[in-house]
FISE-516785 format. One record per residue (C-alpha): x, y, z. Coordinates in steps of 0.2 Angstrom, whole numbers, padded with zeros to 4 digits, always signed. Example, Ala and Ser with C-alpha at 12.3 -4.5 7.8 and 13.67 -1.06 7.14 Angstrom:
+0062-0022+0039
+0068-0005+0036
REM end
This chain:
+0745+0264+0162
+0747+0272+0181
+0751+0264+0196
+0744+0268+0213
+0747+0260+0231
+0741+0265+0247
+0749+0258+0264
+0738+0256+0280
+0751+0253+0293
+0744+0243+0307
+0747+0240+0327
+0763+0228+0331
+0751+0216+0339
+0738+0218+0324
+0732+0200+0320
+0734+0199+0301
+0721+0185+0300
+0708+0201+0300
+0715+0206+0283
+0718+0191+0277
+0698+0186+0280
+0695+0202+0273
+0703+0200+0256
+0696+0181+0255
+0678+0189+0256
+0681+0204+0247
+0695+0202+0236
+0684+0196+0220
+0675+0213+0220
+0687+0221+0207
+0691+0205+0197
+0680+0213+0182
+0681+0232+0186
+0683+0239+0168
+0698+0252+0166
+0709+0240+0180
+0724+0233+0174
+0728+0224+0191
+0726+0225+0209
+0737+0215+0220
+0732+0213+0238
+0747+0215+0249
+0752+0213+0266
+0768+0213+0276
+0769+0206+0292
+0781+0211+0306
+0795+0199+0308
+0793+0191+0291
+0806+0194+0276
+0814+0208+0289
+0797+0219+0287
+0797+0230+0304
+0778+0233+0302
+0762+0223+0299
+0754+0232+0284
+0741+0231+0272
+0747+0239+0256
+0735+0235+0240
+0744+0239+0224
+0735+0245+0206
+0739+0246+0188
+0726+0258+0180
+0724+0257+0161
+0710+0272+0163
+0714+0285+0174
+0695+0290+0174
+0692+0273+0182
+0703+0275+0194
+0697+0292+0198
+0679+0285+0201
+0688+0271+0213
+0695+0285+0223
+0683+0299+0224
+0668+0294+0216
+0660+0281+0227
+0669+0267+0217
+0676+0258+0231
+0689+0267+0241
+0675+0272+0253
+0677+0257+0261
+0695+0258+0265
+0691+0275+0272
+0678+0269+0282
+0686+0256+0290
+0704+0263+0292
+0703+0282+0288
+0709+0290+0272
+0727+0286+0269
+0738+0294+0255
+0737+0287+0239
+0754+0286+0232
+0754+0287+0213
+0766+0284+0198
+0767+0287+0179
+0770+0272+0170
+0786+0270+0158
+0787+0251+0156
+0778+0236+0159
+0783+0218+0154
+0775+0201+0155
+0786+0189+0164
+0788+0171+0159
+0775+0166+0174
+0762+0179+0168
+0749+0164+0168
+0752+0159+0186
+0744+0166+0201
+0756+0177+0209
+0761+0173+0228
+0773+0187+0231
+0779+0205+0227
+0794+0216+0227
+0794+0236+0227
+0810+0246+0225
+0806+0266+0228
+0823+0276+0224
+0825+0294+0222
+0831+0301+0206
+0846+0311+0208
+0848+0330+0207
+0865+0330+0198
+0858+0318+0185
+0862+0329+0171
+0881+0331+0172
+0883+0336+0155
+0871+0350+0154
+0859+0343+0141
+0845+0342+0153
+0844+0323+0148
+0854+0316+0162
+0837+0309+0171
+0830+0302+0154
+0846+0291+0152
+0845+0285+0169
+0827+0278+0167
+0832+0272+0150
+0846+0261+0159
+0833+0256+0173
+0821+0253+0158
+0833+0240+0151
+0836+0233+0169
+0818+0229+0170
+0816+0221+0154
+0831+0209+0158
+0823+0205+0175
+0806+0201+0168
+0815+0188+0158
+0818+0178+0174
+0806+0162+0176
+0796+0166+0191
+0791+0184+0185
+0772+0187+0183
+0774+0205+0179
+0788+0219+0181
+0783+0238+0182
+0793+0253+0179
+0784+0270+0186
+0789+0288+0190
+0785+0300+0204
+0787+0317+0196
+0782+0326+0211
+0794+0317+0222
+0805+0312+0208
+0806+0294+0213
+0807+0279+0203
+0797+0264+0207
+0802+0247+0202
+0787+0233+0207
+0787+0215+0203
+0775+0202+0203
+0782+0184+0208
+0776+0167+0205
+0783+0160+0220
+0787+0167+0239
+0805+0166+0236
+0809+0183+0229
+0828+0184+0219
+0826+0205+0218
+0839+0208+0231
+0838+0226+0229
+0820+0227+0233
+0817+0238+0247
+0801+0230+0252
+0793+0211+0250
+0775+0207+0250
+0763+0193+0251
+0751+0192+0239
+0734+0187+0245
+0724+0189+0229
+0725+0195+0210
+0711+0206+0201
+0718+0206+0185
+0702+0211+0172
+0713+0223+0162
+0730+0212+0162
+0729+0208+0143
+0727+0227+0140
+0742+0233+0151
+0756+0240+0138
+0770+0228+0133
+0789+0235+0135
+0789+0254+0136
+0773+0265+0138
+0783+0281+0133
+0775+0288+0117
+0782+0301+0106
+0771+0314+0100
+0763+0312+0085
+0771+0325+0070
REM end
C-alpha cells in the first residue's frame, strides 16, 4: 500500500465551484482504475473548518506502485493536472497500517489529516528501535480510532525522506471528531476500485526465513 497526495493551493478569491464542477464531470474516470485502492477528491475552502486557503488536494491509496507510476508519468491521468494547474509536488508515504471502519459501506463526506515529524531523539535507549516503538504506539492509536462509528477508512503511513508520519481518516459525516488533525477536508467524490484489496491491519511484513 502506498499513499500519495498533491496539494493545489488556489487564490483566496478563487471560485471553488470550478473545482466542484471539475470533480462532478470527471471524478468517475478512476472508478475502475486497476491498481488503485482509493482516490478521495478533497478540497479545503478558505474560512471553513479554520482553513486559511482554498485548496484542491486529492488523496490516493495505491495497491500497485506500477499503476501509480503509470498515472504520474506514463500518461495515465496526471497530465491533466499539469495541463490545468502546473506540476505540483506529489507527497508520498509508505503504508504502515490500514483499517476499515464501521462506516466502510457509506460514502465519506469528510476527511482529516495529521502529518507529524518523527523526532530525532526517539532512540533514547540506544537500541535503534525508538522510531519503531513510536510507530507501534501510533498504529495502536489508529486501530482504536478506526472503531469510531463514523470512520470509513483509517490509514497510517511514513515518509522516510523527511521522517514524517501521516494519519489520514475518511469520515461518513462532515463532523470530524479527530481533534488532533492538522487539516480537515470535504470529500467531493470517492473512487474506490480496489478498496477490498487494501490491507487490513498492519501492512508491515516480516521477511520470510
